[in-house]
N, C-alpha and C positions, 0 to 999 in steps of 0.2 A: 799696473801699467797705465791705467786710465787717469791717475792723479798726476798729471804732468809736472806740477810744481814741486812735488816731493821726490822726483826722480833725480838721481845723481847724474853728472855729465857722462859717466861710463855707461849707466843704464840707458840714457837717452841715445847715446851713440849705438849701443847694441840693438835697441828697438828700432832705431832709424834704419840700420843695415838690414834687419830682419824684414821690416815692412816694405822697404824699398825693393828688396829682392822679390818679395811676393808680388808687389805692384808691377814690376817689370815682367814677371812671368804671366801676368794677366793682361798686359797691353799698355802698361804705364800708369802713372799716378792718377791721371784723370779717369781712366776706365775703372781703376780700383776705387776711387772715391765715388763714382757713379754706382758701383756695386753696393758700397756701404749705404748710400742714400736710399737705394731701392730696398735694401733690407730693413732700414729704419722705418720706411713708409708702409711696409707690409704689416697688415693686421689680420688675424692673430700672428704672433711671432713666428717667423719662418721655421724655426727649429721644431715646432710642433706639427709641421706638415706631415700628413699621413703617408704621402708618397715619397717622403724623404728626399725631396728635391726643391731647390729654389731656382727659378729660371727668370732671367731678364734678357733684354735685347742684346746685351754685350757678353753674356755668358751664363754659366750655371754653377751651382754648388749641389753636389750629391753626397749623401751619407748612407751608411749601411744599417742603421737601426733607428726605429721610431723613438722619439723623445716625448714623453707625456708631459702635460701641462704642470702637474704637481712637481715633477723633477726640475722643470725649467724655473718654476717659482722659487724652489729651494736654492737652486744654483744662483739665481739673481740676488737672493738674500745673502748667501755666504760669500759671494764674490766681493761684496761691498766691505766685508770685514777682513778679507784676505790681505789687503795692503797694510793694515795695522799689525797683523800677526806674522806677515810674510809666509803664510800658510793657509791653504783653503780649509784644511781640517781644523775644527775647534779643539780645545783641550779635551782630553779623554773624560774629564769629569763633567763636561758640558752635556746637558740632556739631549742636545741635537747631534752629538758626536756619531752615534750609530746611523742616524739618517743620512748624515753627510758622507760617511764612509760608504754606505750602500749606494749613494748617488755617484760617488767616484767609481765604485766597482761596476756600476751599470753603464756609465758613459765612457769609461776609459777605453774599451775596445773600439769605439766608433772612430772611423776614419772619414774625414771630409775631403772631397776632391773638388777643387775649384778649377774650372776650365773656361777660357774665353770662347765666345761663339765662333770666331774666326781663328783658325790655327796659326795664321801668320802673325797674330798679335802676341803669341807666346805659348809655351807648353802647358801653362797652368801649374798648379802645385797642390800638395795635400798636406794635411796635418791632423793631429789628434787633439782632443779638447784639454788634456792635462799634461803637465810635466811632473812625473813622479820622481821626487828627489830621493826619498827613502821611505820606509814603511810608515813613518809618522809625519812626513812632509810631502804635500802635494800643492802644486801651483797651477793656475790657469795658464794654458799656452797663450803667449802674447798674440798670436795670429787669431786664435779663437776669440779672445777678449776683444781685439780690435774689430774683427768682422761683425760680431753679433751684439756687442754691448757698449763699447766706448763711444763717447761723443765724437762726432765727425770732426769737430774743431780740434780735439786732442790728437786724433790720428793725423790731421793735416800738419799740426805742429811737429809731430814726430817725423813725418815724411820729409818735412822741410828743414829739419834740424841740421845746423852746421856746427861742428865742434869748434871750440875756441882755440 
């Protein structure tokens, strides 16, 4: 999803609706973009937080399982290759296949809850990190990708996308 120029118009429209819905549930586009900026500025990466929480003045994200640095690094490597294969999992013959499969099995049960600080801004939303298509195909959830990895400029383009 993060490679905006390779997306079809249908994919752009789908991601636009998905991200816009999430943004509205967090208080609007501006609040959502502030959340992304706060996540990008946080070092070390917020996903490795031992308390499984990322908090900022406009809201918070909580999740139910600790993510270790080695899992995050592997995820960052394989997500770059996902768009080429249209699959997070490498070929079964790839020497990293088992590691990536274990990564998916480890992170799949995690549920992320995103809530605005003020309940009047919206109900918030939740999501899981992966979309499991079948036993050989797994993709990153677009919300997970947008929140924690995509460039903010790309997310802005998708949020502001207007179908032709």
